[in-house]
Structures are given as C-alpha cells and as structure tokens.
N, CA, C, O and the ligand as a Tripos MOL2 file, in Angstrom:
@<TRIPOS>MOLECULE
protein
  297   295    75     0     0
PROTEIN
NO_CHARGES

@<TRIPOS>ATOM
      1 N         -16.2280  -10.5540    8.8370 N.3       1 MET1
      2 CA        -16.2130   -9.6600    7.6850 C.3       1 MET1
      3 C         -15.1520   -8.5750    7.8870 C.2       1 MET1
      4 O         -15.0010   -8.0040    8.9670 O.2       1 MET1
      5 N         -14.4530   -8.3290    6.8350 N.am      2 GLU2
      6 CA        -13.3530   -7.3770    6.9270 C.3       2 GLU2
      7 C         -13.8930   -5.9550    6.8170 C.2       2 GLU2
      8 O         -14.4270   -5.5580    5.7820 O.2       2 GLU2
      9 N         -13.7460   -5.1970    7.8960 N.am      3 LEU3
     10 CA        -14.2960   -3.8400    7.8930 C.3       3 LEU3
     11 C         -13.2910   -2.8250    7.4010 C.2       3 LEU3
     12 O         -13.6570   -1.7790    6.8660 O.2       3 LEU3
     13 N         -12.0170   -3.1410    7.5850 N.am      4 PHE4
     14 CA        -11.0030   -2.2200    7.0850 C.3       4 PHE4
     15 C          -9.7600   -3.0140    6.7200 C.2       4 PHE4
     16 O          -9.6070   -4.1760    7.0980 O.2       4 PHE4
     17 N          -8.8880   -2.3670    5.9850 N.am      5 ARG5
     18 CA         -7.6500   -3.0200    5.5800 C.3       5 ARG5
     19 C          -6.5190   -2.0140    5.7510 C.2       5 ARG5
     20 O          -6.6790   -0.8170    5.5090 O.2       5 ARG5
     21 N          -5.3630   -2.5410    6.1800 N.am      6 LEU6
     22 CA         -4.2360   -1.6400    6.3640 C.3       6 LEU6
     23 C          -3.5520   -1.3960    5.0290 C.2       6 LEU6
     24 O          -3.3730   -2.3170    4.2310 O.2       6 LEU6
     25 N          -3.1780   -0.1710    4.8000 N.am      7 CYS7
     26 CA         -2.4590    0.1930    3.5950 C.3       7 CYS7
     27 C          -1.1100   -0.5170    3.5730 C.2       7 CYS7
     28 O          -0.3960   -0.5480    4.5750 O.2       7 CYS7
     29 N          -0.7710   -1.0870    2.4190 N.am      8 ALA8
     30 CA          0.5100   -1.7920    2.3020 C.3       8 ALA8
     31 C           1.6730   -0.8160    2.3170 C.2       8 ALA8
     32 O           2.8280   -1.2180    2.4560 O.2       8 ALA8
     33 N           1.3670    0.4560    2.1750 N.am      9 GLY9
     34 CA          2.4260    1.4480    2.1770 C.3       9 GLY9
     35 C           2.6640    2.0220    3.5500 C.2       9 GLY9
     36 O           3.7290    1.8140    4.1310 O.2       9 GLY9
     37 N           1.6870    2.7470    4.0870 N.am     10 CYS10
     38 CA          1.8840    3.4460    5.3530 C.3      10 CYS10
     39 C           1.2960    2.6630    6.5170 C.2      10 CYS10
     40 O           1.4660    3.0550    7.6720 O.2      10 CYS10
     41 N           0.6000    1.5520    6.2310 N.am     11 ARG11
     42 CA          0.0320    0.6800    7.2640 C.3      11 ARG11
     43 C          -1.0430    1.3720    8.0920 C.2      11 ARG11
     44 O          -1.3190    0.9920    9.2300 O.2      11 ARG11
     45 N          -1.6260    2.3690    7.5090 N.am     12 GLU12
     46 CA         -2.7830    2.9580    8.1600 C.3      12 GLU12
     47 C          -4.0310    2.3990    7.4890 C.2      12 GLU12
     48 O          -3.9770    1.9860    6.3310 O.2      12 GLU12
     49 N          -5.1470    2.3800    8.1990 N.am     13 PRO13
     50 CA         -6.3700    1.8250    7.6260 C.3      13 PRO13
     51 C          -6.7790    2.5610    6.3580 C.2      13 PRO13
     52 O          -6.7400    3.7900    6.2990 O.2      13 PRO13
     53 N          -7.1660    1.8010    5.3530 N.am     14 ILE14
     54 CA         -7.6580    2.3910    4.1200 C.3      14 ILE14
     55 C          -9.1220    2.7740    4.3240 C.2      14 ILE14
     56 O          -9.8930    2.0260    4.9260 O.2      14 ILE14
     57 N          -9.4860    3.9330    3.8220 N.am     15 ALA15
     58 CA        -10.8510    4.4260    4.0120 C.3      15 ALA15
     59 C         -11.8710    3.4300    3.4710 C.2      15 ALA15
     60 O         -11.6760    2.8310    2.4140 O.2      15 ALA15
     61 N         -12.9430    3.2670    4.2040 N.am     16 VAL16
     62 CA        -13.9850    2.3110    3.8230 C.3      16 VAL16
     63 C         -14.5480    2.6410    2.4460 C.2      16 VAL16
     64 O         -14.8070    1.7520    1.6350 O.2      16 VAL16
     65 N         -14.7320    3.9310    2.1990 N.am     17 GLU17
     66 CA        -15.2930    4.3430    0.8920 C.3      17 GLU17
     67 C         -14.3900    3.8800   -0.2370 C.2      17 GLU17
     68 O         -14.8530    3.4930   -1.3100 O.2      17 GLU17
     69 N         -13.0900    3.9270    0.0290 N.am     18 ARG18
     70 CA        -12.1420    3.5180   -1.0020 C.3      18 ARG18
     71 C         -12.2470    2.0110   -1.2530 C.2      18 ARG18
     72 O         -12.2000    1.5610   -2.3980 O.2      18 ARG18
     73 N         -12.3870    1.2470   -0.1880 N.am     19 LEU19
     74 CA        -12.5000   -0.2020   -0.3430 C.3      19 LEU19
     75 C         -13.8070   -0.5790   -1.0310 C.2      19 LEU19
     76 O         -13.8970   -1.6000   -1.7120 O.2      19 LEU19
     77 N         -14.8120    0.2640   -0.8410 N.am     20 GLU20
     78 CA        -16.0860   -0.0260   -1.4940 C.3      20 GLU20
     79 C         -15.9860    0.2070   -2.9920 C.2      20 GLU20
     80 O         -16.5810   -0.5230   -3.7840 O.2      20 GLU20
     81 N         -15.2210    1.2380   -3.3780 N.am     21 SER21
     82 CA        -15.0880    1.5320   -4.8040 C.3      21 SER21
     83 C         -13.9460    0.7370   -5.4260 C.2      21 SER21
     84 O         -13.9770    0.4240   -6.6160 O.2      21 SER21
     85 N         -12.9430    0.4120   -4.6210 N.am     22 VAL22
     86 CA        -11.8220   -0.3970   -5.1050 C.3      22 VAL22
     87 C         -11.5710   -1.5350   -4.1210 C.2      22 VAL22
     88 O         -10.6860   -1.4390   -3.2700 O.2      22 VAL22
     89 N         -12.3470   -2.6090   -4.2340 N.am     23 PRO23
     90 CA        -12.3260   -3.6840   -3.2350 C.3      23 PRO23
     91 C         -10.9500   -4.3150   -3.0470 C.2      23 PRO23
     92 O         -10.6510   -4.8360   -1.9730 O.2      23 PRO23
     93 N         -10.1120   -4.2720   -4.0800 N.am     24 ASP24
     94 CA         -8.8110   -4.9270   -3.9480 C.3      24 ASP24
     95 C          -7.6880   -3.9230   -3.7120 C.2      24 ASP24
     96 O          -6.5110   -4.2250   -3.9110 O.2      24 ASP24
     97 N          -8.0760   -2.7220   -3.2830 N.am     25 ALA25
     98 CA         -7.0700   -1.6890   -3.0510 C.3      25 ALA25
     99 C          -6.0920   -2.1350   -1.9600 C.2      25 ALA25
    100 O          -6.4950   -2.6470   -0.9150 O.2      25 ALA25
    101 N          -4.8090   -1.9300   -2.2270 N.am     26 ARG26
    102 CA         -3.7940   -2.2820   -1.2330 C.3      26 ARG26
    103 C          -3.1730   -1.0410   -0.6270 C.2      26 ARG26
    104 O          -2.4420   -1.1140    0.3610 O.2      26 ARG26
    105 N          -3.4730    0.1020   -1.2320 N.am     27 PHE27
    106 CA         -2.8950    1.3430   -0.7300 C.3      27 PHE27
    107 C          -4.0050    2.3530   -0.4740 C.2      27 PHE27
    108 O          -5.0320    2.3540   -1.1530 O.2      27 PHE27
    109 N          -3.7870    3.2040    0.5060 N.am     28 CYS28
    110 CA         -4.7340    4.2800    0.7420 C.3      28 CYS28
    111 C          -4.6130    5.3020   -0.3890 C.2      28 CYS28
    112 O          -3.6660    5.2640   -1.1760 O.2      28 CYS28
    113 N          -5.5520    6.1870   -0.4570 N.am     29 THR29
    114 CA         -5.5410    7.1660   -1.5470 C.3      29 THR29
    115 C          -4.2630    7.9860   -1.5260 C.2      29 THR29
    116 O          -3.7340    8.3570   -2.5740 O.2      29 THR29
    117 N          -3.7740    8.2640   -0.3310 N.am     30 GLU30
    118 CA         -2.5870    9.0920   -0.2000 C.3      30 GLU30
    119 C          -1.3800    8.4020   -0.8310 C.2      30 GLU30
    120 O          -0.6740    8.9910   -1.6500 O.2      30 GLU30
    121 N          -1.1540    7.1580   -0.4460 N.am     31 CYS31
    122 CA         -0.0140    6.4240   -0.9930 C.3      31 CYS31
    123 C          -0.2200    6.1900   -2.4850 C.2      31 CYS31
    124 O           0.7270    6.2460   -3.2690 O.2      31 CYS31
    125 N          -1.4450    5.9310   -2.8620 N.am     32 GLN32
    126 CA         -1.7390    5.6650   -4.2560 C.3      32 GLN32
    127 C          -1.3280    6.8580   -5.1240 C.2      32 GLN32
    128 O          -0.7630    6.6910   -6.2050 O.2      32 GLN32
    129 N          -1.6190    8.0510   -4.6350 N.am     33 SER33
    130 CA         -1.3340    9.2440   -5.4260 C.3      33 SER33
    131 C           0.0800    9.7480   -5.1940 C.2      33 SER33
    132 O           0.5850   10.5710   -5.9580 O.2      33 SER33
    133 N           0.7150    9.2560   -4.1420 N.am     34 ASN34
    134 CA          2.0560    9.7360   -3.8310 C.3      34 ASN34
    135 C           3.1150    9.2440   -4.8030 C.2      34 ASN34
    136 O           4.1330    9.9040   -5.0130 O.2      34 ASN34
    137 N           2.8740    8.0980   -5.3860 N.am     35 SER35
    138 CA          3.9080    7.5590   -6.2620 C.3      35 SER35
    139 C           3.3090    6.6760   -7.3440 C.2      35 SER35
    140 O           2.3530    5.9410   -7.1000 O.2      35 SER35
    141 N           3.8700    6.7530   -8.5230 N.am     36 GLU36
    142 CA          3.4300    5.8820   -9.6040 C.3      36 GLU36
    143 C           3.9420    4.4700   -9.3870 C.2      36 GLU36
    144 O           3.4290    3.5150   -9.9710 O.2      36 GLU36
    145 N           4.9420    4.3470   -8.5550 N.am     37 ALA37
    146 CA          5.5220    3.0330   -8.2720 C.3      37 ALA37
    147 C           4.4710    2.1090   -7.6730 C.2      37 ALA37
    148 O           4.5990    0.8860   -7.7360 O.2      37 ALA37
    149 N           3.4380    2.6970   -7.0970 N.am     38 THR38
    150 CA          2.3570    1.9160   -6.5190 C.3      38 THR38
    151 C           1.7880    0.9330   -7.5250 C.2      38 THR38
    152 O           1.5120   -0.2190   -7.1910 O.2      38 THR38
    153 N           1.6170    1.3820   -8.7370 N.am     39 LEU39
    154 CA          1.0410    0.5220   -9.7680 C.3      39 LEU39
    155 C           1.9270   -0.6850  -10.0110 C.2      39 LEU39
    156 O           1.4370   -1.8060  -10.1450 O.2      39 LEU39
    157 N           3.2250   -0.4580  -10.0670 N.am     40 ASP40
    158 CA          4.1430   -1.5680  -10.2800 C.3      40 ASP40
    159 C           4.0640   -2.5510   -9.1240 C.2      40 ASP40
    160 O           4.0710   -3.7660   -9.3200 O.2      40 ASP40
    161 N           3.9890   -2.0050   -7.9170 N.am     41 THR41
    162 CA          3.9200   -2.8610   -6.7450 C.3      41 THR41
    163 C           2.6570   -3.7090   -6.7800 C.2      41 THR41
    164 O           2.6890   -4.9060   -6.4940 O.2      41 THR41
    165 N           1.5690   -3.0870   -7.1270 N.am     42 ARG42
    166 CA          0.2980   -3.8300   -7.1780 C.3      42 ARG42
    167 C           0.3810   -4.9490   -8.1910 C.2      42 ARG42
    168 O          -0.0390   -6.0750   -7.9210 O.2      42 ARG42
    169 N           0.9210   -4.6410   -9.3540 N.am     43 ARG43
    170 CA          1.0230   -5.6690  -10.3830 C.3      43 ARG43
    171 C           1.9020   -6.8010   -9.8700 C.2      43 ARG43
    172 O           1.6020   -7.9810  -10.0530 O.2      43 ARG43
    173 N           2.9750   -6.4150   -9.2350 N.am     44 TYR44
    174 CA          3.9390   -7.3800   -8.7120 C.3      44 TYR44
    175 C           3.2590   -8.3200   -7.7270 C.2      44 TYR44
    176 O           3.4460   -9.5360   -7.7820 O.2      44 TYR44
    177 N           2.4700   -7.7460   -6.8290 N.am     45 ILE45
    178 CA          1.7890   -8.5480   -5.8160 C.3      45 ILE45
    179 C           0.7050   -9.4060   -6.4550 C.2      45 ILE45
    180 O           0.5530  -10.5840   -6.1340 O.2      45 ILE45
    181 N          -0.0420   -8.7950   -7.3620 N.am     46 ASP46
    182 CA         -1.1700   -9.4990   -7.9550 C.3      46 ASP46
    183 C          -0.7250  -10.7050   -8.7730 C.2      46 ASP46
    184 O          -1.4620  -11.6840   -8.8920 O.2      46 ASP46
    185 N           0.4640  -10.6380   -9.3290 N.am     47 GLU47
    186 CA          0.9640  -11.7710  -10.0980 C.3      47 GLU47
    187 C           1.3060  -12.9460   -9.1970 C.2      47 GLU47
    188 O           1.4860  -14.0730   -9.6580 O.2      47 GLU47
    189 N           1.3910  -12.6600   -7.9050 N.am     48 GLY48
    190 CA          1.6050  -13.7280   -6.9470 C.3      48 GLY48
    191 C           2.9640  -14.3790   -7.0750 C.2      48 GLY48
    192 O           3.0930  -15.5930   -6.9140 O.2      48 GLY48
    193 N           3.9690  -13.5920   -7.3620 N.am     49 LEU49
    194 CA          5.3190  -14.1370   -7.4570 C.3      49 LEU49
    195 C           5.7500  -14.6880   -6.1070 C.2      49 LEU49
    196 O           5.5290  -14.0660   -5.0680 O.2      49 LEU49
    197 N           6.3610  -15.8470   -6.1350 N.am     50 ALA50
    198 CA          6.7970  -16.4770   -4.8910 C.3      50 ALA50
    199 C           8.1700  -15.9570   -4.4840 C.2      50 ALA50
    200 O           8.7470  -15.0900   -5.1400 O.2      50 ALA50
    201 N           8.6720  -16.5050   -3.3940 N.am     51 GLY51
    202 CA         10.0440  -16.2040   -3.0090 C.3      51 GLY51
    203 C          10.1500  -14.9840   -2.1270 C.2      51 GLY51
    204 O           9.6350  -14.9610   -1.0090 O.2      51 GLY51
    205 N          10.8180  -13.9770   -2.6350 N.am     52 SER52
    206 CA         11.1730  -12.8450   -1.7850 C.3      52 SER52
    207 C          10.0370  -11.8370   -1.6880 C.2      52 SER52
    208 O          10.2340  -10.7050   -1.2470 O.2      52 SER52
    209 N           8.8680  -12.2500   -2.0980 N.am     53 ARG53
    210 CA          7.7530  -11.3020   -2.1360 C.3      53 ARG53
    211 C           7.5030  -10.6800   -0.7660 C.2      53 ARG53
    212 O           7.3560   -9.4640   -0.6460 O.2      53 ARG53
    213 N           7.4560  -11.5240    0.2640 N.am     54 GLU54
    214 CA          7.1680  -11.0150    1.6080 C.3      54 GLU54
    215 C           8.2560  -10.0500    2.0510 C.2      54 GLU54
    216 O           7.9730   -8.9670    2.5640 O.2      54 GLU54
    217 N           9.4950  -10.4540    1.8490 N.am     55 ASP55
    218 CA         10.5960   -9.5840    2.2440 C.3      55 ASP55
    219 C          10.5190   -8.2670    1.4900 C.2      55 ASP55
    220 O          10.7020   -7.1840    2.0460 O.2      55 ASP55
    221 N          10.2430   -8.4050    0.2130 N.am     56 HIS56
    222 CA         10.1520   -7.2090   -0.6210 C.3      56 HIS56
    223 C           9.0660   -6.2830   -0.0890 C.2      56 HIS56
    224 O           9.2370   -5.0660   -0.0270 O.2      56 HIS56
    225 N           7.9630   -6.8810    0.2890 N.am     57 LYS57
    226 CA          6.8360   -6.0940    0.7740 C.3      57 LYS57
    227 C           7.2080   -5.3990    2.0830 C.2      57 LYS57
    228 O           6.9210   -4.2170    2.2730 O.2      57 LYS57
    229 N           7.8420   -6.1380    2.9710 N.am     58 LYS58
    230 CA          8.2260   -5.5510    4.2570 C.3      58 LYS58
    231 C           9.1930   -4.4000    4.0350 C.2      58 LYS58
    232 O           9.0430   -3.3130    4.5930 O.2      58 LYS58
    233 N          10.1920   -4.6750    3.1980 N.am     59 MET59
    234 CA         11.1900   -3.6590    2.9180 C.3      59 MET59
    235 C          10.5270   -2.4250    2.3460 C.2      59 MET59
    236 O          10.7810   -1.2970    2.7690 O.2      59 MET59
    237 N           9.6750   -2.6710    1.3790 N.am     60 ARG60
    238 CA          9.0080   -1.5780    0.7170 C.3      60 ARG60
    239 C           8.1310   -0.8180    1.7010 C.2      60 ARG60
    240 O           8.0850    0.4120    1.6860 O.2      60 ARG60
    241 N           7.4390   -1.5590    2.5530 N.am     61 GLY61
    242 CA          6.5740   -0.9250    3.5370 C.3      61 GLY61
    243 C           7.3620    0.0070    4.4290 C.2      61 GLY61
    244 O           6.8960    1.0950    4.7660 O.2      61 GLY61
    245 N           8.5580   -0.4150    4.8140 N.am     62 ARG62
    246 CA          9.3700    0.4210    5.6780 C.3      62 ARG62
    247 C           9.7860    1.6930    4.9300 C.2      62 ARG62
    248 O           9.7030    2.8000    5.4630 O.2      62 ARG62
    249 N          10.2270    1.5100    3.7040 N.am     63 GLN63
    250 CA         10.6230    2.6720    2.9120 C.3      63 GLN63
    251 C           9.4490    3.6140    2.7400 C.2      63 GLN63
    252 O           9.5760    4.8340    2.8470 O.2      63 GLN63
    253 N           8.3160    3.0190    2.4740 N.am     64 TRP64
    254 CA          7.1170    3.8120    2.2530 C.3      64 TRP64
    255 C           6.7720    4.6380    3.4710 C.2      64 TRP64
    256 O           6.5430    5.8440    3.3740 O.2      64 TRP64
    257 N           6.7350    3.9860    4.6140 N.am     65 SER65
    258 CA          6.3100    4.7090    5.8170 C.3      65 SER65
    259 C           7.2810    5.8350    6.1180 C.2      65 SER65
    260 O           6.8800    6.8930    6.6030 O.2      65 SER65
    261 N           8.5460    5.6140    5.8340 N.am     66 GLU66
    262 CA          9.4960    6.7060    6.0230 C.3      66 GLU66
    263 C           9.1840    7.8500    5.0680 C.2      66 GLU66
    264 O           9.1600    9.0170    5.4580 O.2      66 GLU66
    265 N           8.9510    7.4970    3.8340 N.am     67 MET67
    266 CA          8.6420    8.5140    2.8280 C.3      67 MET67
    267 C           7.3870    9.2860    3.2010 C.2      67 MET67
    268 O           7.3370   10.5140    3.1250 O.2      67 MET67
    269 N           6.3860    8.5340    3.6020 N.am     68 VAL68
    270 CA          5.1100    9.1680    3.9310 C.3      68 VAL68
    271 C           5.2510   10.0700    5.1340 C.2      68 VAL68
    272 O           4.7290   11.1850    5.1610 O.2      68 VAL68
    273 N           5.9630    9.5750    6.1260 N.am     69 GLN69
    274 CA          6.1560   10.4020    7.3190 C.3      69 GLN69
    275 C           6.8910   11.6820    6.9620 C.2      69 GLN69
    276 O           6.5670   12.7620    7.4550 O.2      69 GLN69
    277 N           7.8900   11.5420    6.0920 N.am     70 ARG70
    278 CA          8.6530   12.7060    5.7130 C.3      70 ARG70
    279 C           7.7640   13.7060    4.9600 C.2      70 ARG70
    280 O           7.8230   14.9150    5.1840 O.2      70 ARG70
    281 N           6.9490   13.1610    4.0690 N.am     71 SER71
    282 CA          6.1170   14.0590    3.2540 C.3      71 SER71
    283 C           5.0070   14.6780    4.0820 C.2      71 SER71
    284 O           4.5130   15.7600    3.7640 O.2      71 SER71
    285 N           4.6170   13.9890    5.1410 N.am     72 ARG72
    286 CA          3.5820   14.5550    5.9820 C.3      72 ARG72
    287 C           4.1560   15.5530    6.9870 C.2      72 ARG72
    288 O           3.4970   16.5050    7.4070 O.2      72 ARG72
    289 N           5.4060   15.2940    7.3500 N.am     73 GLY73
    290 CA          6.0320   15.9700    8.4820 C.3      73 GLY73
    291 C           5.9620   17.4740    8.4600 C.2      73 GLY73
    292 O           5.1300   18.0700    9.1440 O.2      73 GLY73
    293 N           6.8380   18.1070    7.6700 N.am     74 LYS74
    294 CA          6.9080   19.5630    7.7880 C.3      74 LYS74
    295 C           6.6150   20.2500    6.4680 C.2      74 LYS74
    296 O           6.6330   21.4780    6.3940 O.2      74 LYS74
    297 ZN         -1.0510    4.5350    2.7230 Zn       75 ZN75
@<TRIPOS>BOND
     1     1     2 1
     2     2     3 1
     3     3     4 2
     4     3     5 am
     5     5     6 1
     6     6     7 1
     7     7     8 2
     8     7     9 am
     9     9    10 1
    10    10    11 1
    11    11    12 2
    12    11    13 am
    13    13    14 1
    14    14    15 1
    15    15    16 2
    16    15    17 am
    17    17    18 1
    18    18    19 1
    19    19    20 2
    20    19    21 am
    21    21    22 1
    22    22    23 1
    23    23    24 2
    24    23    25 am
    25    25    26 1
    26    26    27 1
    27    27    28 2
    28    27    29 am
    29    29    30 1
    30    30    31 1
    31    31    32 2
    32    31    33 am
    33    33    34 1
    34    34    35 1
    35    35    36 2
    36    35    37 am
    37    37    38 1
    38    38    39 1
    39    39    40 2
    40    39    41 am
    41    41    42 1
    42    42    43 1
    43    43    44 2
    44    43    45 am
    45    45    46 1
    46    46    47 1
    47    47    48 2
    48    47    49 am
    49    49    50 1
    50    50    51 1
    51    51    52 2
    52    51    53 am
    53    53    54 1
    54    54    55 1
    55    55    56 2
    56    55    57 am
    57    57    58 1
    58    58    59 1
    59    59    60 2
    60    59    61 am
    61    61    62 1
    62    62    63 1
    63    63    64 2
    64    63    65 am
    65    65    66 1
    66    66    67 1
    67    67    68 2
    68    67    69 am
    69    69    70 1
    70    70    71 1
    71    71    72 2
    72    71    73 am
    73    73    74 1
    74    74    75 1
    75    75    76 2
    76    75    77 am
    77    77    78 1
    78    78    79 1
    79    79    80 2
    80    79    81 am
    81    81    82 1
    82    82    83 1
    83    83    84 2
    84    83    85 am
    85    85    86 1
    86    86    87 1
    87    87    88 2
    88    87    89 am
    89    89    90 1
    90    90    91 1
    91    91    92 2
    92    91    93 am
    93    93    94 1
    94    94    95 1
    95    95    96 2
    96    95    97 am
    97    97    98 1
    98    98    99 1
    99    99   100 2
   100    99   101 am
   101   101   102 1
   102   102   103 1
   103   103   104 2
   104   103   105 am
   105   105   106 1
   106   106   107 1
   107   107   108 2
   108   107   109 am
   109   109   110 1
   110   110   111 1
   111   111   112 2
   112   111   113 am
   113   113   114 1
   114   114   115 1
   115   115   116 2
   116   115   117 am
   117   117   118 1
   118   118   119 1
   119   119   120 2
   120   119   121 am
   121   121   122 1
   122   122   123 1
   123   123   124 2
   124   123   125 am
   125   125   126 1
   126   126   127 1
   127   127   128 2
   128   127   129 am
   129   129   130 1
   130   130   131 1
   131   131   132 2
   132   131   133 am
   133   133   134 1
   134   134   135 1
   135   135   136 2
   136   135   137 am
   137   137   138 1
   138   138   139 1
   139   139   140 2
   140   139   141 am
   141   141   142 1
   142   142   143 1
   143   143   144 2
   144   143   145 am
   145   145   146 1
   146   146   147 1
   147   147   148 2
   148   147   149 am
   149   149   150 1
   150   150   151 1
   151   151   152 2
   152   151   153 am
   153   153   154 1
   154   154   155 1
   155   155   156 2
   156   155   157 am
   157   157   158 1
   158   158   159 1
   159   159   160 2
   160   159   161 am
   161   161   162 1
   162   162   163 1
   163   163   164 2
   164   163   165 am
   165   165   166 1
   166   166   167 1
   167   167   168 2
   168   167   169 am
   169   169   170 1
   170   170   171 1
   171   171   172 2
   172   171   173 am
   173   173   174 1
   174   174   175 1
   175   175   176 2
   176   175   177 am
   177   177   178 1
   178   178   179 1
   179   179   180 2
   180   179   181 am
   181   181   182 1
   182   182   183 1
   183   183   184 2
   184   183   185 am
   185   185   186 1
   186   186   187 1
   187   187   188 2
   188   187   189 am
   189   189   190 1
   190   190   191 1
   191   191   192 2
   192   191   193 am
   193   193   194 1
   194   194   195 1
   195   195   196 2
   196   195   197 am
   197   197   198 1
   198   198   199 1
   199   199   200 2
   200   199   201 am
   201   201   202 1
   202   202   203 1
   203   203   204 2
   204   203   205 am
   205   205   206 1
   206   206   207 1
   207   207   208 2
   208   207   209 am
   209   209   210 1
   210   210   211 1
   211   211   212 2
   212   211   213 am
   213   213   214 1
   214   214   215 1
   215   215   216 2
   216   215   217 am
   217   217   218 1
   218   218   219 1
   219   219   220 2
   220   219   221 am
   221   221   222 1
   222   222   223 1
   223   223   224 2
   224   223   225 am
   225   225   226 1
   226   226   227 1
   227   227   228 2
   228   227   229 am
   229   229   230 1
   230   230   231 1
   231   231   232 2
   232   231   233 am
   233   233   234 1
   234   234   235 1
   235   235   236 2
   236   235   237 am
   237   237   238 1
   238   238   239 1
   239   239   240 2
   240   239   241 am
   241   241   242 1
   242   242   243 1
   243   243   244 2
   244   243   245 am
   245   245   246 1
   246   246   247 1
   247   247   248 2
   248   247   249 am
   249   249   250 1
   250   250   251 1
   251   251   252 2
   252   251   253 am
   253   253   254 1
   254   254   255 1
   255   255   256 2
   256   255   257 am
   257   257   258 1
   258   258   259 1
   259   259   260 2
   260   259   261 am
   261   261   262 1
   262   262   263 1
   263   263   264 2
   264   263   265 am
   265   265   266 1
   266   266   267 1
   267   267   268 2
   268   267   269 am
   269   269   270 1
   270   270   271 1
   271   271   272 2
   272   271   273 am
   273   273   274 1
   274   274   275 1
   275   275   276 2
   276   275   277 am
   277   277   278 1
   278   278   279 1
   279   279   280 2
   280   279   281 am
   281   281   282 1
   282   282   283 1
   283   283   284 2
   284   283   285 am
   285   285   286 1
   286   286   287 1
   287   287   288 2
   288   287   289 am
   289   289   290 1
   290   290   291 1
   291   291   292 2
   292   291   293 am
   293   293   294 1
   294   294   295 1
   295   295   296 2
@<TRIPOS>SUBSTRUCTURE
     1 MET1         2 RESIDUE 1 A MET
     2 GLU2         6 RESIDUE 1 A GLU
     3 LEU3        10 RESIDUE 1 A LEU
     4 PHE4        14 RESIDUE 1 A PHE
     5 ARG5        18 RESIDUE 1 A ARG
     6 LEU6        22 RESIDUE 1 A LEU
     7 CYS7        26 RESIDUE 1 A CYS
     8 ALA8        30 RESIDUE 1 A ALA
     9 GLY9        34 RESIDUE 1 A GLY
    10 CYS10       38 RESIDUE 1 A CYS
    11 ARG11       42 RESIDUE 1 A ARG
    12 GLU12       46 RESIDUE 1 A GLU
    13 PRO13       50 RESIDUE 1 A PRO
    14 ILE14       54 RESIDUE 1 A ILE
    15 ALA15       58 RESIDUE 1 A ALA
    16 VAL16       62 RESIDUE 1 A VAL
    17 GLU17       66 RESIDUE 1 A GLU
    18 ARG18       70 RESIDUE 1 A ARG
    19 LEU19       74 RESIDUE 1 A LEU
    20 GLU20       78 RESIDUE 1 A GLU
    21 SER21       82 RESIDUE 1 A SER
    22 VAL22       86 RESIDUE 1 A VAL
    23 PRO23       90 RESIDUE 1 A PRO
    24 ASP24       94 RESIDUE 1 A ASP
    25 ALA25       98 RESIDUE 1 A ALA
    26 ARG26      102 RESIDUE 1 A ARG
    27 PHE27      106 RESIDUE 1 A PHE
    28 CYS28      110 RESIDUE 1 A CYS
    29 THR29      114 RESIDUE 1 A THR
    30 GLU30      118 RESIDUE 1 A GLU
    31 CYS31      122 RESIDUE 1 A CYS
    32 GLN32      126 RESIDUE 1 A GLN
    33 SER33      130 RESIDUE 1 A SER
    34 ASN34      134 RESIDUE 1 A ASN
    35 SER35      138 RESIDUE 1 A SER
    36 GLU36      142 RESIDUE 1 A GLU
    37 ALA37      146 RESIDUE 1 A ALA
    38 THR38      150 RESIDUE 1 A THR
    39 LEU39      154 RESIDUE 1 A LEU
    40 ASP40      158 RESIDUE 1 A ASP
    41 THR41      162 RESIDUE 1 A THR
    42 ARG42      166 RESIDUE 1 A ARG
    43 ARG43      170 RESIDUE 1 A ARG
    44 TYR44      174 RESIDUE 1 A TYR
    45 ILE45      178 RESIDUE 1 A ILE
    46 ASP46      182 RESIDUE 1 A ASP
    47 GLU47      186 RESIDUE 1 A GLU
    48 GLY48      190 RESIDUE 1 A GLY
    49 LEU49      194 RESIDUE 1 A LEU
    50 ALA50      198 RESIDUE 1 A ALA
    51 GLY51      202 RESIDUE 1 A GLY
    52 SER52      206 RESIDUE 1 A SER
    53 ARG53      210 RESIDUE 1 A ARG
    54 GLU54      214 RESIDUE 1 A GLU
    55 ASP55      218 RESIDUE 1 A ASP
    56 HIS56      222 RESIDUE 1 A HIS
    57 LYS57      226 RESIDUE 1 A LYS
    58 LYS58      230 RESIDUE 1 A LYS
    59 MET59      234 RESIDUE 1 A MET
    60 ARG60      238 RESIDUE 1 A ARG
    61 GLY61      242 RESIDUE 1 A GLY
    62 ARG62      246 RESIDUE 1 A ARG
    63 GLN63      250 RESIDUE 1 A GLN
    64 TRP64      254 RESIDUE 1 A TRP
    65 SER65      258 RESIDUE 1 A SER
    66 GLU66      262 RESIDUE 1 A GLU
    67 MET67      266 RESIDUE 1 A MET
    68 VAL68      270 RESIDUE 1 A VAL
    69 GLN69      274 RESIDUE 1 A GLN
    70 ARG70      278 RESIDUE 1 A ARG
    71 SER71      282 RESIDUE 1 A SER
    72 ARG72      286 RESIDUE 1 A ARG
    73 GLY73      290 RESIDUE 1 A GLY
    74 LYS74      294 RESIDUE 1 A LYS
    75 ZN75       297 GROUP 0 **** ****
C-alpha cells in the first residue's frame, strides 16, 4: 500500500492528509499553490500523452526544484 507519494515538482513527499483529500494529487500543496502552471501539467499528464512525456516531466521537475529551492531559500 502506498503510504506516501513524491511531489512531481519538488520531489518531496506529499502530505498524507493531502493524498487523502486529493488521491490523485501529483504536487504537494506548496507546488500546487506556487504556480498555476501546475494545472496545465496535471492535465498534460492525465491525458497520458506518449512520447516526450517522461523527458518533459524530468525537465520540468528539475526546473521546479530549482524554483522551489530559490523561493524557499532567502
Ligand atoms: Zn512539491
């Protein structure tokens, strides 16, 4: 049974309470509220487009973690 899931944005575990209220959440609350682009990403993933999806996700994840680190930093 999956007890936690890593955020597709910052790759930190998504809070259990969030997964209970939003079982298909791919982003933690922080990333979710940090950018409206999250919604587009979710739609993109949910449509299950083939091809560069994985690369896109990896690329995006890297950009995200940089953004998040910067916004958390100072
Ligand atoms: Zn996150």
